[in-house]
C-alpha positions in Angstrom: -3.1 6.2 -2.8 0.3 4.8 -3.7 3.2 4.7 -6.1 6.2 2.6 -6.6 9.9 3.1 -5.8 13.1 0.9 -6.1 16.2 2.2 -4.4 17.4 4.8 -1.9 16.0 5.3 1.5 14.2 8.6 1.8 10.5 9.3 2.3 8.5 12.3 1.4 4.8 13.1 1.7 2.1 15.6 0.7 -1.4 16.5 1.6 -2.4 16.5 -2.1 0.0 13.9 -3.6 2.0 11.0 -2.4 4.5 9.6 -4.8 7.6 7.3 -4.6 10.0 7.4 -7.5 13.6 6.4 -8.2 14.1 5.2 -4.8 12.8 8.4 -3.2 9.5 9.2 -1.7 8.7 12.7 -2.8 6.1 15.2 -1.7 4.6 17.8 -3.9 3.5 20.6 -1.6 1.0 23.3 -2.6 3.8 25.7 -3.3 5.5 23.2 -5.6 8.4 22.3 -3.4 9.6 18.8 -2.6 10.5 17.6 0.8 12.5 14.4 1.5 12.6 12.5 4.8 15.5 10.1 5.4 14.6 6.7 6.8 16.6 5.3 9.8 17.9 2.2 7.9 19.9 2.4 4.7 18.7 0.5 1.6 15.2 0.2 3.0 13.6 0.3 -0.5 10.4 2.2 0.3 7.9 0.8 -2.1 4.3 2.1 -1.5 2.6 4.4 1.0 -1.0 4.9 2.3 -2.8 7.3 4.5 -4.4 5.7 7.6 -7.7 7.0 9.2 -5.7 8.4 12.1 -3.8 10.6 9.7 -0.5 8.8 9.8 1.3 7.6 6.8 2.2 3.9 6.5 4.7 2.5 4.0 6.4 -0.7 3.0 10.1 -1.3 2.9 10.6 -3.9 0.2 14.4 -4.3 0.8 14.3 -3.6 4.5 11.7 -6.2 5.2 9.7 -3.7 7.4 6.5 -1.7 7.7 7.0 2.0 8.5 4.8 4.7 10.0 5.3 8.5 10.1 3.3 11.6 11.0 2.2 13.9 8.1 4.9 16.4 9.0 7.6 13.8 8.6 8.2 13.3 12.4 8.0 10.2 14.5 9.1 7.6 12.0 8.8 4.2 13.5 9.7 0.9 11.7 8.2 -2.6 12.4 10.3 -5.6 11.4 8.6 -8.5 9.7 9.3 -11.8 11.4 10.3 -13.7 8.3 13.4 -12.5 6.3 13.0 -11.8 2.6 9.2 -11.3 2.7 9.5 -8.2 0.5 6.4 -6.3 1.5 4.9 -4.7 -1.5 1.5 -2.8 -1.6 -0.2 -1.5 1.5 -3.9 -0.4 1.8 -6.3 0.6 4.6 -8.9 -2.1 5.5 -12.5 -1.6 6.6 -11.3 -2.5 10.1 -9.0 0.6 10.1 -5.9 -1.6 10.1 -3.3 -1.5 7.4 -3.0 -4.5 5.1 -0.2 -5.4 2.8 1.2 -8.1 0.5 4.3 -10.0 1.1 5.5 -10.5 -2.4 8.1 -13.3 -1.7 6.8 -14.3 1.7 3.5 -15.6 0.2 1.5 -14.0 2.9 -0.9 -11.2 3.5 0.0 -9.0 6.5 -2.1 -6.9 8.8 -0.7 -4.2 11.1 -2.8 -2.2 13.6 -2.2 1.6 14.1 -0.4 0.6 17.3 1.9 -1.7 15.3 0.6 -5.1 16.2 1.4 -7.3 13.3 -0.4 -10.5 12.1 0.4 -12.6 9.0 -1.9 -14.9 7.0 -0.4 -17.6 4.7 -1.9 -17.9 1.3 -2.9 -21.4 0.3 -1.3 -21.4 -3.1 2.5 -21.7 -2.8 4.9 -19.2 -4.4 2.0 -17.2 -5.8 3.8 -13.8 -5.4 1.0 -11.6 -4.1 1.5 -8.1 -5.4 -1.4 -5.6 -5.5 -4.1 -5.2 -2.7 -7.2 -3.0 -2.5 -10.2 -2.6 -0.3 -13.5 -3.8 -1.9 -17.0 -2.4 -1.4 -17.8 -5.6 0.4 -15.4 -4.7 3.2 -12.8 -7.3 2.3 -9.3 -6.9 0.9 -8.7 -8.2 -2.5 -5.3 -9.0 -3.9 -3.6 -10.3 -7.1 -1.4 -13.4 -7.2 1.1 -12.6 -10.0 2.5 -16.1 -10.6 -0.4 -17.9 -8.9 -2.8 -16.7 -11.6 -5.5 -16.1 -9.0 -7.3 -13.3 -7.3 -7.5 -13.6 -3.5 -9.9 -12.2 -1.0 -9.1 -11.8 2.7 -11.7 -11.0 5.3 -10.9 -8.8 8.3 -10.4 -11.9 10.4 -7.9 -13.3 8.0 -9.9 -15.9 6.0 -8.5 -16.2 2.5 -10.4 -17.4 -0.5 -8.8 -17.7 -4.0 -10.5 -17.4 -7.4 -8.6 -18.8 -10.5 -8.2 -16.4 -13.5 -9.6 -18.0 -16.7 -6.6 -17.1 -18.8 -3.4 -19.0 -17.8 -0.3 -17.0 -16.8 -2.2 -13.7 -16.8 0.1 -12.0 -14.3 -2.4 -9.8 -12.3 -0.3 -6.7 -11.6 -2.6 -4.2 -10.1 -6.1 -4.1 -8.6 -8.6 -1.3 -7.7 -12.2 -1.0 -6.4 -14.5 0.1 -9.2 -17.4 2.4 -9.0 -19.7 -0.5 -9.7 -18.9 -2.4 -6.5 -16.6 -4.8 -8.3 -12.8 -5.1 -8.3 -10.9 -4.4 -11.5 -7.4 -5.7 -12.2 -4.8 -5.6 -15.0 -3.4 -8.8 -16.5 0.1 -7.7 -17.4 1.2 -10.9 -19.2 -2.0 -11.5 -21.3 -2.9 -7.9 -22.2 -6.3 -7.8 -20.6 -8.3 -5.8 -18.0 -10.6 -7.9 -15.9 -13.4 -7.6 -13.5 -14.2 -9.7 -10.4 -17.5 -9.5 -8.5 -17.7 -9.8 -4.7 -18.8 -13.4 -5.3 -15.8 -14.2 -7.4 -17.1 -14.2 -11.0 -14.4 -13.0 -13.3 -14.9 -11.3 -16.8 -11.9 -10.5 -18.9 -11.7 -7.7 -21.6 -9.0 -7.8 -24.4 -7.1 -4.6 -25.0 -7.2 -3.3 -28.6 -3.5 -3.3 -29.2 -1.2 -6.3 -28.5 1.4 -6.5 -25.7 0.7 -3.1 -24.1 1.7 -4.3 -20.6 -1.3 -3.0 -18.5 -0.2 -2.0 -15.0 -1.5 0.3 -12.3 -5.2 0.9 -12.4 -7.5 3.3 -10.5 -11.1 4.6 -10.6 -11.5 8.1 -12.1 -13.8 10.9 -11.1 -15.7 10.2 -14.3 -16.8 6.8 -13.1 -14.4 4.8 -15.3 -11.3 2.9 -14.6 -8.0 4.3 -15.8 -4.8 2.3 -16.2 -1.3 2.6 -17.6 0.0 0.7 -20.5 3.7 0.2 -19.6 4.9 -1.4 -22.8 3.2 1.1 -25.1 4.0 4.1 -23.0 0.3 5.1 -22.9 -2.7 5.6 -20.8 -6.1 3.9 -21.2 -9.7 4.1 -19.9 -12.2 1.3 -19.6 -15.8 1.8 -18.8 -17.6 -0.5 -16.4 -19.3 -2.1 -19.5 -15.8 -3.0 -20.9 -15.3 -0.3 -23.6 -11.5 0.6 -23.9 -10.1 3.9 -25.1 -6.3 4.4 -25.4 -4.3 7.6 -25.2 -0.7 8.1 -26.3 1.6 9.8 -23.8 
């Protein structure tokens, strides 16, 4: 569960919804009230957030070059500096090993941090590939998109990375999610496609009905389909596991 943010340094959480927007992390409580939690360092740029198995919330600080941890009630905020400046940690997700895994968008690495805060980084073979999204697959590995590298990567719990080229050049994989079919599904922002990759690395691409819709964040719905946003069209869309697309205007 995560969302994006871009500026100020406050964090907010919820049992039912976690969202970061306009530089704030906001929590929608059951009574409809928002609660904000200031971060220790200014201009941290909280970017995404994930709930760990131990109940703590872990978040990336894209501008502050840190990984943060806090309790669900907003107390006990602790930050962990990344060893290399300008790494710009982006998306964070829980792995099958119960650790937190994250992309370093400008550091060209995949990071892993334990619940105790022990950090390990794994370089991606393709240089300057700008890893962005990351998600846990049904196979127990983490899968990530390389926005400029035009590849989908897989990293095992021990840190072994394998890359799979996307058939369409300059596709710009923006977001990735585990599908109900055991495959990973990802959006191709630059080439207006949604694609599927199997645990063995076989990629199938599906063209979207309208041109230049800018597909972005994608997630599995309760109906067993994949749902995604179309940023350039200001719409939402649904794709079945067989590849049928339906678009909805906001």
